[in-house]
C-alpha positions in Angstrom: -0.1 0.0 -0.1 1.1 3.5 -0.7 2.4 4.9 2.7 1.2 8.3 1.7 -2.4 7.3 1.3 -2.4 5.4 4.6 -0.6 8.6 6.5 -3.1 10.6 5.3 -5.7 8.3 6.4 -4.4 8.1 9.7 -4.2 11.8 10.1 -7.6 12.4 9.2 -8.9 10.0 11.5 -6.6 10.9 14.7 -6.4 14.5 14.1 -3.1 14.3 15.9 0.5 13.9 14.8 1.4 10.4 15.7 4.2 9.8 18.2 7.6 9.6 17.4 8.7 5.9 17.6 12.2 4.3 18.0 13.6 0.8 17.5 14.8 -0.9 20.4 18.4 0.0 19.9 17.9 3.6 19.0 15.7 3.7 22.2 18.4 2.5 24.4 20.9 5.0 22.8 18.4 8.0 23.8 17.8 6.7 27.3 21.6 6.4 27.9 22.1 10.0 26.6 19.1 11.2 28.8 20.6 9.3 31.9 24.1 10.5 31.0 22.9 14.3 30.6 20.7 14.3 33.8 23.7 12.9 35.6 26.1 15.6 34.5 23.3 18.1 34.9 23.1 17.3 38.7 26.8 16.9 39.1 27.0 20.7 37.7 24.2 21.6 40.1 25.8 20.3 43.2 29.2 21.7 42.2 28.6 25.0 40.8 27.8 26.6 44.6 31.4 25.3 45.5 33.0 26.9 42.5 31.4 30.5 42.8 32.7 30.9 46.1 31.8 29.9 49.8 30.1 33.6 50.4 27.2 32.4 48.3 24.0 32.4 50.2 20.8 31.1 48.6 17.4 32.5 49.7 15.3 30.3 52.3 11.7 30.2 52.6 12.1 29.0 56.6 14.0 31.9 58.0 17.1 34.3 57.4 19.8 31.9 59.0 18.7 28.6 56.8 20.5 27.8 53.8 20.3 24.3 53.6 17.6 21.9 51.9 14.9 20.2 54.2 16.4 22.5 57.0 19.9 21.2 57.1 22.8 23.2 56.5 24.8 23.4 53.3 27.1 20.3 52.6 30.0 20.3 50.5 29.9 17.6 47.7 32.1 14.6 48.4 32.7 11.5 46.1 30.0 9.5 47.7 27.5 12.2 46.5 28.9 11.9 42.9 28.3 8.1 43.2 25.0 8.2 44.5 23.7 10.9 42.1 25.1 8.7 39.2 23.3 5.5 40.6 20.2 7.2 40.9 20.4 8.6 37.1 22.1 6.1 35.1 19.6 3.2 35.7 17.4 5.2 33.4 19.3 3.9 30.5 17.2 0.8 30.9 14.0 2.3 31.8 12.1 0.9 28.7 13.6 -2.7 28.9 13.2 -3.1 32.8 10.7 -0.4 34.1 10.0 -2.1 37.5 13.4 -2.8 38.5 14.7 0.6 37.1 12.0 2.5 39.2 12.9 0.4 42.1 16.8 1.2 42.1 16.1 4.7 41.5 13.8 5.1 44.6 16.2 3.0 46.7 19.0 5.5 45.5 17.0 8.6 45.9 16.0 7.5 49.4 19.5 6.6 50.4 20.4 10.3 49.1 18.1 11.7 51.7 19.5 9.7 54.5 23.0 10.9 54.1 24.3 14.4 54.4 23.8 16.0 51.0 23.6 19.2 49.0 20.5 20.4 47.3 19.9 18.0 44.2 17.3 17.0 41.8 17.4 13.4 42.4 13.5 13.2 42.7 13.5 14.0 38.9 14.9 10.3 38.3 12.0 8.6 40.4 9.7 10.9 38.4 10.9 9.8 35.1 11.0 6.2 36.2 7.3 6.4 37.3 6.3 7.8 33.8 8.1 4.9 32.1 6.0 2.5 34.0 2.9 4.3 33.1 3.7 4.1 29.3 4.2 0.6 29.4 2.0 -0.8 32.1 -1.5 -1.5 31.1 -2.9 -2.4 34.5 -3.8 0.8 35.9 -4.0 -0.9 39.3 -0.3 -2.1 39.2 0.8 1.7 37.7 -0.7 3.2 40.9 0.4 0.5 43.4 4.2 1.4 41.8 3.6 4.9 42.5 2.2 4.9 45.7 4.9 2.5 46.8 7.8 4.7 45.4 6.0 7.9 46.8 5.7 6.4 50.3 9.2 5.3 50.2 10.5 8.8 49.4 8.1 10.5 52.1 9.2 8.0 55.0 12.9 9.2 54.6 12.4 12.8 53.8 9.4 14.1 55.8 10.9 13.7 59.4 13.1 16.8 59.6 10.1 18.9 58.6 8.1 20.9 61.1 4.4 20.8 61.4 3.8 24.0 59.2 5.6 22.8 56.0 4.7 19.0 56.5 1.5 19.1 54.6 2.5 21.3 51.8 5.5 19.2 51.1 3.4 15.7 51.2 1.2 17.4 49.0 3.7 18.4 46.4 5.4 14.9 46.2 2.3 12.9 46.0 0.8 15.4 43.1 4.2 15.2 41.2 3.8 11.1 41.3 0.1 11.5 40.5 1.0 13.7 37.7 4.0 11.4 36.3 1.8 8.5 36.5 -1.1 10.0 34.8 1.0 11.5 32.0 2.7 8.3 31.6 -0.6 6.4 31.2 -2.1 9.0 28.6 1.1 8.5 26.6 0.5 4.9 26.5 -3.2 5.2 25.6 -2.5 7.6 22.8 0.2 5.4 21.4 -2.2 2.6 21.7 -4.9 4.6 19.8 -2.9 5.5 17.0 -1.3 2.1 16.6 -5.1 1.1 16.5 -6.0 3.7 13.8 -2.8 2.7 11.5 -3.9 -0.8 11.8 -7.8 -0.1 10.7 -6.4 2.2 7.9 -3.8 -0.8 6.9 -6.6 -3.2 7.0 -9.0 -1.0 4.9 -6.1 -0.5 2.4 -5.7 -4.0 2.2 -9.6 -4.5 1.9 -9.8 -2.5 -0.7 -7.1 -3.8 -2.6 -8.5 -7.3 -2.3 -12.1 -6.1 -3.7 -10.2 -4.4 -6.5 -8.4 -7.7 -7.3 -11.8 -9.7 -6.9 -13.6 -7.1 -9.2 -10.6 -7.5 -11.8 -10.9 -11.5 -11.5 -14.5 -11.3 -12.3 -14.3 -9.1 -15.2 -11.6 -11.2 -16.7 -13.6 -14.4 -16.1 -16.4 -12.7 -17.7 -14.7 -11.5 -20.7 -13.2 -15.0 -21.0 -16.7 -16.3 -21.1 -18.1 -14.0 -23.8 -15.1 -14.5 -26.0 -15.7 -18.4 -25.5 -19.2 -18.2 -26.3 -18.5 -16.0 -29.3 -15.6 -18.0 -31.0 -16.8 -21.4 -29.9 -20.5 -21.4 -31.5 -19.2 -19.2 -34.7 -16.5 -21.3 -35.2 -18.4 -24.5 -34.9 -21.1 -23.2 -37.3 -18.1 -22.2 -39.8 -16.7 -25.5 -39.5 -19.7 -27.3 -40.2 -20.9 -25.2 -42.9 -17.5 -25.3 -44.8 -17.4 -29.0 -44.4 -20.6 -29.2 -46.3 -19.7 -26.7 -48.8 -16.5 -28.6 -49.6 -18.7 -32.1 -49.8 -21.2 -30.6 -52.3 -19.3 -28.0 -54.1 -19.0 -30.1 -57.3 -22.4 -32.1 -57.3 -24.7 -29.3 -55.9 -23.2 -25.7 -56.5 -26.3 -24.1 -55.1 -26.2 -25.8 -51.6 -22.3 -25.0 -51.5 -23.1 -21.3 -52.3 -25.8 -21.2 -49.6 -23.2 -23.0 -46.9 -20.7 -20.2 -48.0 -23.3 -17.3 -47.5 -24.1 -19.0 -44.0 -20.3 -18.8 -43.0 -20.1 -15.1 -44.4 -22.9 -14.3 -42.3 -21.8 -16.1 -39.3 -18.3 -14.8 -39.5 -19.5 -11.2 -39.9 -21.8 -11.5 -36.6 -19.0 -13.0 -34.7 -16.5 -10.3 -35.9 -19.0 -7.7 -35.0 -19.5 -9.1 -31.4 -15.6 -9.2 -31.1 -15.3 -5.7 -32.0 -18.1 -4.6 -29.4 -16.1 -6.8 -26.7 -12.7 -5.3 -27.6 -14.4 -1.9 -27.6 -15.6 -2.0 -24.2 -12.2 -3.4 -23.1 -10.3 -0.3 -24.7 -12.9 2.1 -23.6 -13.6 3.1 -27.3 -17.3 4.9 -27.9 -18.0 4.9 -24.3 -20.9 7.8 -25.2 -22.5 6.0 -28.0 -25.2 3.8 -27.8 -24.7 0.2 -29.0 -25.9 0.1 -32.6 -26.7 -4.0 -32.2 -28.9 -5.4 -29.4 -27.1 -7.4 -26.5 -27.4 -11.2 -26.6 -30.5 -12.5 -25.2 -33.5 -14.8 -25.7 -34.9 -12.3 -28.2 -31.9 -13.7 -30.6 -33.2 -17.4 -30.1 -34.9 -17.4 -33.6 -31.6 -16.6 -35.3 -29.4 -18.8 -33.3 -31.9 -21.8 -33.8 -31.8 -21.0 -37.6 -27.9 -20.9 -37.7 -27.9 -24.5 -36.0 -30.3 -25.8 -38.2 -28.8 -24.5 -41.3 -25.6 -26.7 -39.9 -27.7 -29.6 -39.8 -29.1 -29.9 -36.1 -32.7 -30.0 -35.9 -34.0 -28.2 -33.0 -37.5 -28.0 -31.1 -38.1 -25.0 -28.8 -40.7 -25.3 -26.0 -41.3 -21.9 -24.1 -43.7 -21.8 -21.1 -44.4 -18.3 -19.7 -43.8 -14.6 -20.5 -40.3 -13.8 -21.5 -41.0 -9.9 -21.4 -40.0 -8.0 -18.6 -37.1 -10.6 -17.9 -33.8 -9.1 -16.0 -31.3 -8.1 -18.7 -28.7 -10.2 -17.0 -31.1 -13.4 -16.5 -31.9 -13.0 -20.2 -28.1 -12.7 -21.3 -26.9 -15.5 -19.4 -30.0 -17.9 -20.1 -29.1 -17.1 -24.1 -25.4 -17.8 -23.7 -26.5 -21.3 -21.9 -28.5 -22.3 -24.9 -25.9 -21.1 -27.3 -22.9 -23.0 -25.7 -25.5 -26.3 -25.4 -26.4 -26.0 -29.1 -23.0 -25.5 -30.0 -21.9 -28.7 -27.9 -24.6 -30.8 -29.9 -23.3 -29.5 -33.2 -19.8 -30.5 -32.3 -20.1 -33.6 -30.2 -23.2 -35.2 -30.4 -23.2 -36.2 -34.3 -26.6 -36.8 -36.0 -28.8 -35.6 -33.5 -32.0 -33.7 -32.6 -32.0 -31.1 -29.8 -35.0 -29.7 -27.5 -34.8 -26.3 -25.9 -37.0 -26.1 -23.0 -37.7 -22.6 -21.3 -40.2 -22.2 -18.2 -40.7 -19.2 -16.5 -42.4 -19.2 -13.1 -43.3 -16.4 -10.7 -40.0 -16.2 -9.0 -37.7 -18.5 -11.1 -36.8 -19.4 -14.6 -35.4 -22.8 -15.8 -33.8 -23.5 -19.0 -32.8 -26.8 -20.3 -31.1 -28.1 -23.5 -31.5 -31.9 -24.4 -30.3 -33.9 -27.5 -30.6 -37.7 -28.5 -27.2 -37.7 -29.8 -24.4 -40.4 -28.9 -23.9 -38.9 -25.6 -20.4 -38.2 -23.7 -17.8 -41.0 -23.3 -17.1 -42.6 -20.1 -14.1 -40.7 -19.5 -15.9 -37.3 -20.0 -14.8 -34.3 -17.9 -16.5 -30.8 -18.4 -14.6 -28.5 -20.6 -14.4 -24.8 -20.5 -17.8 -24.3 -22.0 -19.5 -26.1 -19.0 -17.4 -24.3 -16.9 -18.5 -21.0 -18.1 -22.1 -21.8 -18.1 -21.9 -22.7 -14.3 -20.3 -19.7 -13.6 -22.8 -17.6 -15.4 -25.6 -19.3 -13.4 -23.7 -19.1 -10.3 -22.9 -15.2 -10.7 -26.9 -15.0 -10.5 -27.8 -17.1 -7.7 -28.6 -20.0 -9.7 -27.8 -23.4 -10.2 -26.3 -25.6 -13.2 -26.4 -29.1 -13.9 -25.0 -30.9 -16.8 -24.4 -34.8 -17.9 -25.6 -37.8 -19.9 -29.3 -37.6 -20.7 -32.2 -39.8 -18.8 -32.0 -42.2 -21.6 -29.6 -41.1 -24.4 -27.7 -37.9 -25.2 -27.0 -35.1 -23.2 -28.5 -32.8 -20.8 -27.8 -29.2 -19.7 -30.1 -27.2 -17.2 -29.7 -24.1 -15.5 -32.2 -22.3 -12.9 -32.2 -18.6 -12.3 -34.0 -16.9 -9.3 -36.2 -13.8 -10.5 -37.3 -10.9 -8.7 -41.2 -10.4 -8.0 -41.0 -7.4 -10.5 -40.0 -9.7 -13.6 -43.6 -9.9 -15.0 -46.5 -12.0 -14.8 -46.6 -15.7 -16.2 -48.6 -16.7 -18.7 -49.3 -20.4 -19.8 -48.9 -21.7 -23.2 -46.2 -23.1 -25.5 -44.5 -21.4 -28.3 
């Protein structure tokens, strides 16, 4: 499928831009870069005040003499501080692969940071990123909530004791809200990603369904054209073969009969060529706006078909019961082609034979049957393209088709078509 078409379909359905996705290797690289960047940033944060000078005093929100975090004095960073910060942030490099393990490690490192003398540092950011990552991966919101609550409780237990009663509630609310927001944003990101993936899958399935439907229509049209060409050429060439053989047989002794046979060949070939031109013109898209100059194949042409077959040496009796007027065009054309193919087979394979064409029209169905009293099929007989084409024609209209040896001798072909109620009333009688 075309990526542009799918992309436009997805954009129309989502009205948002799809999230950027990385492969597993790319995700690991970006996560390690994030972990290393945050580690360096916090190292700079705890080192900068010492480099600027000992006279630097940061504003305090508790009192004029307090310059430390959580009520403690300013602490000079030691090697342990740098190691703890690295231990707190570097596990984030594996946050997508092991989200719960990373959350547990960074929570433990952040709690340990609070238990030792330390300068102010943004270690809480690592824990919030880990909670967010769990939210983007965990589909069970109860597990996500439990992980966030346990991590938040661990940090509160180690960080709250130094606080006075005035600041205690505000700090609890701040930390709890930050954990809640991290978990909620992670869950929202996961839902959005799942939604867009579902929309993409639907777009792909819709595109595939469209392509399959197009291929199915192409196959149906190919079969229809093959049936039309087979019916045209098989019938016409059979008539021509029989008439030309007759002309050669009597050309010396009965030139008048030979001349009549040649005229029949000329008429049949001209009709076949005209039908072939019509089919090829439809395929090429020629003269689409012009109305056809000749009627389409249908039971109205049955007398002409019978005349051609009888001229070729097969006696045909026709028995029509019911009214053919108002017949659906597709049923009319299909029934004609069945009769044409059946009579062609009689002409080609039955030997000296007589054929009977029976058409019965009822309120909700039409039955077509062609029988002959010829030699019948051989024991190893198998249906050819003509039989397959007739079966496909009937099945395409919801009908049934049967073919095989006759009840006593010869061969029998029968097709039945369902008719809509508006096909017209049925009148008894035989034509």
